[in-house]
C-alpha positions as CSV (number, residue, x, y, z in Angstrom):
1,M,16.0,-133.9,-3.1
2,P,14.2,-136.4,-5.4
3,T,14.6,-135.9,-9.1
4,L,11.9,-135.1,-11.6
5,E,12.2,-138.6,-12.9
6,H,11.5,-139.9,-9.5
7,H,8.3,-137.8,-9.3
8,K,7.2,-139.0,-12.7
9,K,7.5,-142.6,-11.6
10,Q,5.6,-141.8,-8.5
11,A,2.8,-140.2,-10.5
12,K,2.5,-143.3,-12.7
13,L,2.4,-145.5,-9.7
14,Y,-0.5,-143.5,-8.2
15,L,-2.3,-143.7,-11.6
16,K,-1.8,-147.5,-11.6
17,W,-3.1,-147.8,-8.0
18,H,-6.2,-145.9,-8.9
19,R,-6.9,-148.1,-11.9
20,E,-6.4,-151.1,-9.7
21,R,-8.9,-149.6,-7.1
22,Y,-6.3,-149.7,-4.4
23,Y,-8.2,-148.1,-1.5
24,P,-5.4,-146.4,0.4
25,V,-4.6,-144.2,-2.7
26,A,-8.2,-142.9,-2.6
27,A,-7.6,-141.4,0.9
28,V,-4.5,-139.6,-0.4
29,I,-6.4,-138.3,-3.4
30,G,-9.3,-137.1,-1.4
31,W,-7.0,-135.4,1.1
32,L,-4.7,-133.6,-1.3
33,L,-6.8,-132.8,-4.3
34,P,-9.6,-130.2,-3.5
35,R,-12.0,-131.3,-6.2
36,F,-12.1,-134.8,-4.7
37,H,-12.7,-133.6,-1.1
38,H,-16.5,-134.2,-1.2
39,L,-16.2,-137.7,-2.6
40,S,-16.1,-141.0,-0.6
41,D,-13.2,-143.4,-1.2
42,S,-15.4,-145.6,-3.5
43,Q,-16.6,-142.5,-5.5
44,I,-12.9,-141.4,-5.9
45,L,-12.0,-144.8,-7.3
46,D,-15.0,-144.7,-9.6
47,H,-14.1,-141.1,-10.7
48,G,-12.0,-140.4,-13.7
49,F,-8.3,-140.0,-12.7
50,K,-5.7,-139.1,-15.4
51,L,-2.0,-138.8,-15.4
52,A,-2.3,-135.0,-15.0
53,D,-4.3,-135.6,-11.8
54,A,-1.6,-138.0,-10.5
55,Q,1.1,-135.5,-11.3
56,E,-0.8,-132.8,-9.4
57,L,-1.2,-135.2,-6.5
58,V,2.6,-135.8,-6.4
59,A,3.2,-132.0,-6.6
60,R,0.9,-131.2,-3.7
61,K,2.4,-134.1,-1.7
62,S,5.8,-132.4,-2.2
63,G,4.6,-129.0,-1.2
64,F,3.9,-127.5,-4.6
65,E,0.6,-126.2,-5.9
66,S,0.9,-127.7,-9.3
67,W,3.1,-130.1,-11.4
68,Q,4.5,-127.1,-13.2
69,A,5.5,-125.4,-10.0
70,L,7.2,-128.6,-8.9
71,K,9.2,-128.8,-12.1
72,E,10.3,-125.2,-11.8
73,G,11.2,-125.7,-8.1
74,L,13.3,-128.7,-9.0
75,Q,15.0,-126.8,-11.8
76,T,15.9,-123.9,-9.4
77,V,17.5,-126.3,-7.0
78,T,19.4,-128.0,-9.8
79,D,20.6,-124.7,-11.1
80,H,21.8,-123.6,-7.7
81,A,23.6,-126.9,-7.2
82,A,25.3,-126.6,-10.5
83,T,26.3,-123.0,-9.8
84,D,27.7,-123.9,-6.3
85,A,29.6,-126.9,-7.8
86,A,31.2,-124.6,-10.4
87,K,32.0,-121.8,-8.0
88,P,35.6,-121.6,-7.0
89,H,36.4,-122.3,-3.3
90,L,39.5,-120.9,-1.6
91,A,40.5,-123.7,0.8
92,F,43.4,-122.1,2.7
93,A,46.3,-119.7,2.2
94,E,50.0,-120.3,2.8
95,P,51.9,-117.0,3.5
96,Q,55.5,-116.9,2.3
97,L,58.1,-115.5,4.7
98,F,61.6,-114.4,3.6
99,V,64.4,-115.6,5.8
100,C,68.2,-115.6,5.7
101,D,68.7,-119.0,7.2
102,I,66.2,-121.7,6.6
103,A,67.5,-124.0,9.3
104,A,67.7,-121.3,11.9
105,A,64.2,-120.1,11.0
106,C,62.8,-123.6,11.3
107,N,64.4,-123.9,14.8
108,F,62.9,-120.6,15.9
109,Y,59.4,-121.5,14.9
110,R,59.7,-124.9,16.4
111,Q,61.2,-123.8,19.7
112,K,59.4,-120.6,20.3
113,L,56.1,-120.9,18.4
114,G,55.4,-124.7,18.4
115,F,55.5,-125.3,14.7
116,E,56.9,-128.4,13.1
117,T,58.9,-128.6,9.9
118,R,56.8,-130.3,7.2
119,F,59.6,-130.3,4.6
120,T,62.8,-128.5,3.5
121,Y,64.0,-128.3,-0.1
122,G,67.5,-127.9,-1.5
123,E,71.0,-128.6,-0.2
124,P,71.6,-126.4,1.6
125,P,67.8,-125.8,2.0
126,F,66.4,-122.6,0.3
127,Y,62.7,-123.4,0.9
128,A,60.7,-125.0,3.7
129,Q,57.2,-125.3,5.0
130,I,56.3,-125.2,8.7
131,I,52.9,-126.2,10.2
132,R,51.0,-126.1,13.4
133,D,47.4,-127.4,13.3
134,G,45.8,-125.8,10.3
135,A,48.4,-123.0,10.0
136,R,51.0,-123.3,7.3
137,L,53.9,-120.9,6.6
138,N,56.3,-121.2,3.7
139,L,59.9,-120.0,4.3
140,R,62.0,-118.8,1.4
141,H,65.7,-118.1,1.6
142,V,66.9,-114.6,0.7
143,D,70.4,-113.1,1.2
144,K,68.9,-110.0,2.8
145,P,65.4,-109.8,4.3
146,P,63.2,-107.2,2.7
147,L,62.6,-105.7,6.2
148,A,65.4,-105.1,8.7
149,A,64.9,-107.0,12.0
150,N,64.8,-103.6,13.8
151,S,62.3,-102.0,11.4
152,A,59.8,-99.7,13.1
153,D,57.2,-100.4,10.3
154,D,54.3,-102.5,11.5
155,L,54.0,-104.5,8.2
156,L,52.5,-107.9,8.9
157,A,53.9,-110.9,7.1
158,A,51.0,-113.2,8.1
159,T,47.9,-113.3,10.2
160,I,46.9,-116.5,11.9
161,V,43.4,-117.0,13.5
162,V,43.3,-119.0,16.7
163,D,40.4,-120.2,18.9
164,N,42.0,-119.6,22.3
165,I,44.3,-116.6,22.0
166,K,45.0,-116.1,25.7
167,A,46.2,-119.7,26.1
168,L,48.5,-119.3,23.1
169,F,49.8,-116.0,24.3
170,L,50.7,-117.5,27.7
171,E,52.4,-120.4,25.9
172,Y,54.5,-118.1,23.9
173,Q,55.2,-115.9,26.9
174,A,56.5,-119.0,28.7
175,A,58.7,-119.8,25.7
176,T,60.1,-116.3,25.7
177,A,58.9,-115.6,22.2
178,P,59.9,-112.1,21.0
179,F,56.7,-110.1,21.1
180,H,56.3,-107.1,18.9
181,Q,53.0,-106.4,20.5
182,T,51.5,-108.1,23.5
183,L,47.9,-109.3,23.8
184,R,45.4,-106.6,23.5
185,T,41.9,-105.8,22.3
186,E,41.7,-103.8,19.1
187,P,39.2,-101.0,18.5
188,W,37.3,-103.2,16.2
189,G,36.9,-105.9,18.8
190,A,39.5,-108.5,17.8
191,R,42.1,-109.6,20.3
192,T,45.6,-109.8,18.9
193,F,49.3,-110.1,19.6
194,I,52.3,-110.0,17.3
195,V,55.5,-112.0,17.3
196,K,58.6,-110.8,15.4
197,D,60.9,-113.5,14.1
198,P,64.7,-113.1,13.8
199,D,64.3,-111.9,10.2
200,G,61.9,-109.2,11.1
201,N,58.7,-111.0,9.9
202,L,55.7,-109.9,12.0
203,I,53.3,-112.7,12.6
204,C,49.9,-111.6,14.0
205,F,47.8,-114.0,16.0
206,T,44.2,-113.0,16.4
207,I,40.7,-114.2,17.3
208,S,37.8,-112.4,15.7
209,A,35.3,-110.3,17.6
210,G,32.5,-112.6,16.6
């Protein structure tokens, strides 16, 4: 959106054109300013035309009733833009999974779930990140997982949203991924399935109802 300074320059230009008897500006003045409606182009150019008139002309041309309304409208837009620029934005999340063997976990997620190892850290590795498209999971070595692999608790370690959940489910089914829950439609409308990794981490894949 043009700045107030731009509109000020435009108003001064209209004032200059009127003083120079530039006929096209007369048509614009007669069209946009009600008090000039009844005048001919020549009469408009003969008529007194001040900076305030030019500013009103610019305001009406921009969809405002007055110069003050234009300034207030521009300030509102500027304030909103400044607020939006200062507002924090959460770009993405990286869930952290606890595993007993980093290399084995990376192999599982690669072979069964189609992830790639982005990096490993340490020798032997105690930290890693795996990725698939926009999904990122961080793996952290622990001597004993917080949840036993045979735990009956449905405590999710991560939820990943996908755009074609049936195709992904069939892919994982063909790869013999260990399902904790097969594909189903939840009461709230989302379709989900859950995979359990060798360390007992439950990874939910879902597509929203909307």
